[in-house]
C-alpha positions as CSV (number, residue, x, y, z in Angstrom):
1,M,35.9,6.0,-52.9
2,G,33.1,8.1,-51.7
3,I,33.7,11.5,-50.0
4,R,33.0,12.0,-46.6
5,I,31.5,15.5,-46.0
6,A,33.2,17.5,-43.4
7,A,30.7,20.1,-42.6
8,F,26.9,19.4,-41.3
9,A,24.1,20.9,-41.4
10,T,21.5,21.8,-38.5
11,A,18.7,19.5,-39.7
12,A,18.6,15.8,-40.8
13,V,17.5,15.1,-44.3
14,V,17.6,11.5,-45.2
15,T,15.7,11.4,-48.4
16,V,14.7,7.4,-49.9
17,G,14.9,7.4,-53.6
18,S,18.4,8.8,-54.5
19,V,20.9,6.9,-56.5
20,V,24.7,6.3,-55.7
21,I,26.9,9.2,-57.1
22,P,30.5,8.6,-56.3
23,V,32.0,11.8,-55.8
24,G,35.9,11.4,-55.6
25,A,38.3,10.6,-53.0
26,Q,38.8,13.6,-51.2
27,R,39.7,13.3,-47.5
28,P,37.7,15.4,-45.1
29,E,38.8,17.1,-42.0
30,A,36.8,15.6,-39.3
31,S,35.8,17.4,-35.8
32,P,37.1,14.9,-33.0
33,D,33.6,15.6,-31.1
34,L,30.2,14.8,-31.8
35,P,27.9,17.6,-32.7
36,M,25.7,18.9,-29.8
37,A,22.5,18.7,-31.7
38,A,20.7,15.3,-31.9
39,E,19.8,15.8,-35.9
40,D,23.4,16.7,-36.7
41,V,24.4,13.2,-34.9
42,V,22.2,11.4,-37.2
43,F,23.5,13.2,-40.2
44,E,26.9,12.3,-39.3
45,L,26.0,8.7,-38.5
46,A,24.7,8.0,-41.8
47,N,27.6,9.8,-43.2
48,S,30.2,7.8,-41.5
49,M,28.5,4.7,-42.9
50,G,28.6,6.0,-46.4
51,M,24.9,6.3,-47.0
52,L,25.1,10.0,-48.3
53,R,26.2,10.6,-51.7
54,G,26.1,13.7,-53.6
55,R,27.6,17.2,-53.4
56,S,27.1,19.4,-50.5
57,N,26.7,23.4,-50.7
58,A,24.6,26.1,-49.6
59,D,21.3,25.1,-51.2
60,T,21.5,21.2,-51.3
61,R,23.1,18.3,-49.0
62,P,24.0,14.8,-49.8
63,Q,21.2,12.4,-49.8
64,D,20.5,9.0,-48.4
65,S,21.2,6.8,-51.4
66,I,20.6,3.3,-49.6
67,L,17.2,1.8,-50.9
68,T,18.1,-2.0,-50.6
69,L,20.9,-4.0,-49.4
70,E,22.3,-7.8,-49.5
71,H,24.2,-9.1,-46.2
72,W,25.7,-12.5,-45.7
73,A,26.7,-13.6,-42.3
74,S,27.7,-17.0,-40.4
75,G,27.8,-17.8,-37.0
76,S,25.8,-19.4,-34.4
77,L,22.4,-19.1,-33.0
78,L,21.5,-20.1,-29.2
79,V,17.9,-20.8,-28.3
80,G,17.6,-21.2,-24.4
81,D,20.2,-24.1,-24.0
82,Q,20.1,-25.6,-27.6
83,R,23.0,-24.3,-29.7
84,F,22.5,-24.2,-33.6
85,D,25.8,-23.8,-36.0
86,V,24.5,-21.0,-38.7
87,P,26.9,-21.8,-41.7
88,E,24.6,-19.7,-44.1
89,L,22.7,-16.5,-43.4
90,R,21.3,-14.4,-46.2
91,I,19.5,-10.9,-45.0
92,S,17.9,-9.2,-48.1
93,F,16.6,-5.3,-47.1
94,N,14.4,-3.2,-49.2
95,F,14.0,0.2,-47.2
96,S,11.9,2.0,-49.7
97,Y,8.9,-0.1,-49.1
98,P,10.0,-1.7,-45.6
99,G,10.4,-5.4,-46.1
100,M,13.1,-8.2,-45.3
101,R,13.8,-11.7,-46.0
102,E,16.3,-13.6,-43.6
103,D,17.1,-16.9,-45.3
104,S,19.1,-18.9,-42.8
105,T,20.5,-22.7,-42.5
106,L,20.6,-24.1,-39.2
107,V,22.7,-27.4,-37.9
108,D,21.8,-28.8,-34.7
109,S,24.5,-30.9,-32.5
110,T,23.4,-34.2,-34.1
111,G,24.4,-32.5,-37.8
112,A,20.6,-32.1,-38.6
113,R,20.1,-29.4,-41.3
114,E,17.2,-26.9,-41.4
115,R,16.6,-24.1,-43.6
116,R,14.4,-21.1,-42.5
117,I,13.1,-18.2,-44.6
118,Q,11.3,-15.5,-42.7
119,V,9.9,-12.5,-44.6
120,V,8.2,-9.3,-43.8
121,S,6.7,-6.7,-46.0
122,G,4.7,-3.8,-44.7
123,D,2.0,-5.2,-42.6
124,F,2.5,-9.2,-43.6
125,A,4.7,-11.6,-42.4
126,W,5.3,-15.2,-43.6
127,N,7.4,-18.1,-43.7
128,E,8.8,-19.9,-47.5
129,T,10.5,-22.9,-48.3
130,E,12.4,-21.2,-51.2
131,P,12.6,-17.4,-51.6
132,G,9.4,-16.7,-53.0
133,M,7.8,-20.2,-52.6
134,N,5.1,-21.9,-50.8
135,A,4.3,-18.9,-48.4
136,T,2.6,-19.6,-44.8
137,A,1.5,-16.5,-42.9
138,A,3.1,-15.5,-39.7
139,A,0.9,-12.7,-38.8
140,G,2.2,-12.7,-35.0
141,E,5.9,-12.0,-36.3
142,V,5.4,-9.0,-38.0
143,K,6.4,-6.4,-35.4
144,T,9.6,-8.5,-34.3
145,R,10.8,-8.9,-37.8
146,L,10.2,-5.4,-38.7
147,V,12.1,-4.1,-35.6
148,R,15.1,-6.2,-37.0
149,L,15.0,-4.3,-40.2
150,W,14.6,-0.9,-38.2
151,T,17.4,-2.0,-35.7
152,S,19.9,-2.9,-38.6
153,P,22.6,0.2,-39.1
154,F,21.2,1.6,-42.0
155,G,17.4,1.1,-40.5
156,I,18.5,3.1,-37.4
157,A,19.9,6.2,-39.2
158,K,16.6,6.2,-41.4
159,A,14.1,5.6,-38.6
160,A,16.1,8.3,-36.3
161,A,15.8,10.7,-39.3
162,M,12.0,10.0,-39.5
163,A,11.4,10.6,-35.9
164,G,11.5,14.2,-36.3
165,P,10.8,16.1,-32.9
166,L,10.4,12.4,-31.0
167,L,14.4,12.2,-31.5
168,E,16.2,12.9,-28.2
169,M,19.9,12.7,-27.6
170,E,22.0,12.2,-24.0
171,R,25.5,13.1,-24.6
172,R,27.7,10.9,-22.4
173,D,30.7,12.7,-23.0
174,G,32.6,14.7,-26.3
175,Q,32.9,10.9,-28.1
176,S,29.5,9.1,-27.2
177,A,26.0,9.8,-27.0
178,V,22.7,7.8,-26.5
179,L,19.7,8.6,-29.3
180,S,16.2,7.9,-28.2
181,F,13.4,7.5,-30.5
182,P,10.1,5.5,-31.4
183,L,10.6,3.3,-34.6
184,P,8.2,4.2,-37.7
185,D,4.5,2.5,-37.9
186,P,3.5,-0.2,-37.6
187,V,6.1,-0.5,-34.7
188,S,5.6,2.9,-33.4
189,D,4.8,1.3,-30.0
190,V,8.7,-0.2,-29.9
191,A,11.1,2.7,-28.5
192,A,14.9,2.4,-29.5
193,T,17.8,3.5,-27.5
194,V,20.8,3.7,-29.6
195,T,24.6,4.1,-28.3
196,V,26.9,6.0,-30.8
197,R,30.2,6.7,-30.8
198,K,32.9,8.8,-32.7
199,D,36.1,6.5,-32.5
200,A,38.4,5.5,-35.0
201,S,38.9,2.2,-33.1
202,L,35.6,1.4,-34.6
203,V,36.7,0.8,-37.9
204,V,38.5,-1.9,-39.3
205,P,40.0,-0.2,-42.6
206,H,40.5,-2.3,-45.8
207,P,44.1,-2.2,-46.6
208,E,43.5,0.4,-49.4
209,A,41.3,2.6,-47.3
210,I,42.4,5.6,-45.3
211,P,43.8,4.2,-42.0
212,D,42.8,6.6,-39.4
213,L,39.5,7.5,-40.7
214,I,37.4,8.5,-37.6
215,G,33.6,8.2,-37.9
216,T,30.5,8.0,-35.8
217,Y,29.1,4.6,-35.3
218,I,26.3,2.6,-33.6
219,V,27.8,0.3,-30.9
220,R,24.5,-0.7,-29.3
221,V,20.7,-0.9,-30.0
222,Q,18.3,-1.8,-27.2
223,T,14.3,-2.0,-27.8
224,A,11.5,-1.8,-25.6
225,G,7.5,-1.7,-25.7
226,A,5.9,-4.2,-28.1
227,V,9.2,-6.0,-29.0
228,V,12.3,-6.1,-26.7
229,S,15.5,-6.7,-28.1
230,D,19.5,-6.0,-27.4
231,T,21.8,-5.9,-30.4
232,T,25.7,-4.9,-30.4
233,Y,27.8,-3.9,-33.6
234,A,31.7,-3.9,-33.9
235,E,34.5,-4.0,-36.5
236,Y,32.9,-1.4,-39.3
237,G,34.4,-1.6,-42.6
238,D,33.8,-2.0,-46.2
239,Q,32.2,-5.4,-46.2
240,N,31.8,-5.7,-50.1
241,W,33.8,-8.1,-52.2
242,D,37.5,-7.0,-53.0
243,D,36.4,-5.9,-56.3
244,Y,32.8,-4.3,-55.3
245,R,34.1,-1.5,-52.7
246,A,31.7,1.0,-52.1
247,D,33.3,2.9,-49.4
248,I,30.3,1.9,-47.2
249,M,30.7,0.9,-43.7
250,L,28.9,-1.9,-41.9
251,P,30.1,-4.0,-38.9
252,K,31.6,-7.3,-39.1
253,R,30.7,-8.5,-35.6
254,I,26.8,-8.4,-34.5
255,V,25.1,-10.0,-31.4
256,R,21.5,-9.7,-31.1
257,T,19.2,-11.0,-28.5
258,E,15.5,-11.4,-28.7
259,G,13.9,-13.3,-25.8
260,N,15.8,-16.5,-25.1
261,S,17.4,-16.2,-28.6
262,T,20.6,-15.0,-29.3
263,W,22.6,-14.5,-32.9
264,T,26.4,-14.3,-32.8
265,L,27.0,-13.4,-36.1
266,T,30.3,-12.3,-38.5
267,T,29.7,-10.8,-41.8
268,V,31.0,-12.5,-44.8
269,N,29.9,-10.4,-47.8
270,T,27.6,-7.4,-48.3
271,N,26.4,-5.7,-51.7
272,T,25.8,-2.1,-50.9
273,Y,24.9,-1.3,-54.5
274,N,21.3,-1.2,-54.2
275,P,20.8,-4.9,-55.7
276,Y,17.2,-6.2,-56.8
277,V,15.5,-7.1,-53.9
278,V,11.7,-7.7,-53.5
279,M,9.5,-9.6,-51.4
280,P,5.8,-9.1,-52.9
281,V,3.1,-10.1,-50.6
282,P,1.7,-13.9,-51.6
283,A,-1.9,-13.7,-52.3
284,N,-2.9,-16.2,-49.5
285,V,-0.9,-14.2,-47.2
286,A,-2.6,-11.0,-48.0
287,Q,-6.3,-12.6,-47.8
């Protein structure tokens, strides 16, 4: 199990490019309250989710170890009055060169099945029939899909750190606060409002984990501007397979609303060990 850092410095450092370095199972002494500065809350948020690995001393701080992520889920999709079962959903994230592939299977009320593969990479978006095959451009979806990436739990921690002086915070009480900041280019015309809370009840620990681990976690993300969305997260825990635990916390319950569409999802598995995730832009899409 990786260490959770007990002391927090005054400026957030989230560096893409480091690797996961497990450093033992030492238990921290956690403060019951959120830090006063927004940058420190972002650092604590990333630390609580297990994104930061390495040793902390006077000269260096733990760095963001998350480059890629695989996330499997199931649930339902409501589009207007039409409901679809979602028996399979696989979301592949690449945060180093922002990109995401959502591969979902939808089943309507008649039992008809449809597979949808939606991809975004940098300034390009497209759809596929199989991963990496038969791409058709979806230029109008670039911002919507990038917002999904940046409003994922890891994406929020990274985007908030990247916001620098544009990051603002409103404290609600000692255990909860709201962070506000623009998302990274090319979706800087989208503003994120993120509700975070420090509460042991947000975590559903694995039986082998520390049962009363208190951390700071995202409970709601709202976006306004070019893309409007509302996402809630609940029941954080190590969602990797039982024999693949990483002490990295992600939500089990997710509800995401965009326009007239609402996804209600339950996490099935994750791979947080920086799996191989690529989504090169097809030549026909780039043209």
